C-alpha positions in Angstrom: -2.4 -6.4 -24.1 -2.4 -3.3 -21.9 -0.4 -3.7 -18.7 -3.2 -3.1 -15.9 -3.0 -4.7 -12.4 -6.2 -6.3 -11.3 -5.2 -7.1 -7.7 -2.6 -6.9 -5.2 -2.2 -9.1 -2.1 0.0 -8.4 0.4 1.1 -10.8 3.5 1.1 -9.1 6.8 2.3 -10.5 10.1 -0.8 -9.8 12.2 -4.3 -9.4 10.8 -5.6 -8.2 14.1 -3.3 -5.2 13.7 -3.4 -4.9 9.9 -6.9 -4.8 9.2 -7.6 -1.6 11.1 -4.9 0.2 9.7 -5.9 -0.8 6.3 -9.5 0.3 7.2 -8.2 3.8 7.6 -5.5 3.9 4.8 -7.3 2.3 1.7 -10.3 4.9 2.1 -7.6 7.9 1.5 -7.0 6.3 -1.8 -10.7 6.1 -2.8 -11.3 2.2 -1.7 -14.8 1.8 0.1 -14.7 -0.3 3.4 -18.2 -1.2 2.7 -16.8 -2.9 -0.5 -14.4 -5.0 1.8 -14.8 -8.6 1.7 -13.5 -11.3 3.8 -12.6 -15.2 3.1 -11.2 -17.9 5.2 -9.8 -21.4 3.8 -9.0 -23.3 6.8 -7.3 -26.3 4.7 -5.1 -23.7 3.1 -4.3 -21.6 6.2 -5.7 -18.6 4.1 -7.3 -15.6 5.4 -7.9 -12.7 3.3 -9.5 -9.2 3.6 -10.0 -7.5 0.3 -11.0 -4.2 -0.8 -12.7 -3.8 -4.1 -12.3 -0.8 -6.4 -13.3 -0.5 -9.9 -9.7 -0.2 -10.9 -8.1 -2.3 -8.3 -8.5 -4.8 -5.8 -6.4 -4.6 -2.5 -6.0 -7.5 -0.3 -4.1 -8.5 2.8 -3.3 -11.9 4.2 -1.2 -13.4 7.2 1.6 -15.7 6.5 1.4 -19.6 6.6 2.5 -21.0 10.3 5.4 -22.0 8.7 6.4 -18.6 8.1 4.7 -16.9 11.1 8.1 -15.9 12.7 9.7 -14.8 9.6 10.9 -11.1 9.7 9.7 -8.6 6.9 12.4 -7.2 4.8 11.7 -5.5 1.5 15.4 -6.5 0.3 14.9 -10.1 0.6 14.5 -12.2 -2.9 10.8 -12.2 -3.8 9.9 -9.6 -1.4 7.7 -6.4 -2.5 10.2 -3.4 -2.2 7.6 -0.7 -2.0 4.2 -0.1 -3.7 3.5 3.6 -4.9 -0.1 5.0 -5.6 -0.1 8.0 -7.9 -1.9 11.1 -6.6 -3.6 13.6 -9.0 -1.6 16.6 -7.6 1.1 17.7 -5.3 -1.4 19.1 -3.0 -2.9 15.6 -3.0 0.5 14.3 -2.0 0.5 16.7 0.9 -3.1 16.2 2.0 -2.3 12.4 2.0 1.2 12.8 3.9 -1.0 14.4 6.9 -3.5 11.9 7.0 -1.6 9.1 6.6 0.8 10.3 9.6 -2.3 10.7 11.5 -3.2 7.2 11.2 -0.3 5.6 12.8 1.9 5.1 9.9 5.8 5.8 10.0 7.0 8.4 7.6 10.2 7.6 5.8 10.6 10.7 3.8 8.5 13.6 3.8 7.0 15.0 0.7 9.7 16.4 -1.4 10.9 16.7 -5.1 13.2 14.0 -6.0 15.1 15.4 -9.0 17.1 12.1 -9.0 14.0 10.3 -10.0 12.3 10.8 -13.6 10.0 12.6 -14.9 11.1 15.9 -13.9 8.6 17.1 -10.9 8.6 14.0 -9.2 7.4 14.9 -5.8 6.5 12.0 -3.2 6.6 10.9 0.1 7.5 7.4 1.6 5.6 5.5 4.5 5.7 2.2 6.2 2.4 0.4 7.4 2.5 -1.1 11.2 4.4 -4.4 10.0 7.2 -2.2 8.1 5.7 -2.7 4.3 6.8 0.6 2.8 4.6 2.5 0.4 4.9 5.6 -1.5 2.5 8.5 -2.6 3.7 10.3 -5.8 2.8 12.9 -8.1 4.5 13.8 -11.4 3.3 16.1 -14.5 1.9 14.0 -17.2 4.3 13.0 -19.8 2.9 13.5 -23.3 3.1 10.2 -25.4 
């Protein structure tokens, strides 16, 4: 089996805040808002907004009511530490940094090289969405297999 991810679903604090943010963020990565779907299953306390792309489906959902007051912390067991999206070039990392800053994300670290990471030439920036969920946009030269 080839290790490909089919879909990612992230729990956000408030859908009314998160959906508008992701409607601005995800198109920057190639998702099309016209391909967004929404589903609600009341008996499971399940509400999802899902953006479909041929390579990956990305979805957000609110917490169950029992967890509505919990805080988001990427260092809790079972939590998402961060999610990295690979850019095709350093210029694209820089372009996305500017765009993502303008949609209200919190920039954690601006674009720079990270020589402590491998492979050589690792160039990235980190940001958090409105809930504090951490993301990365990264470019590094392609390694030969």
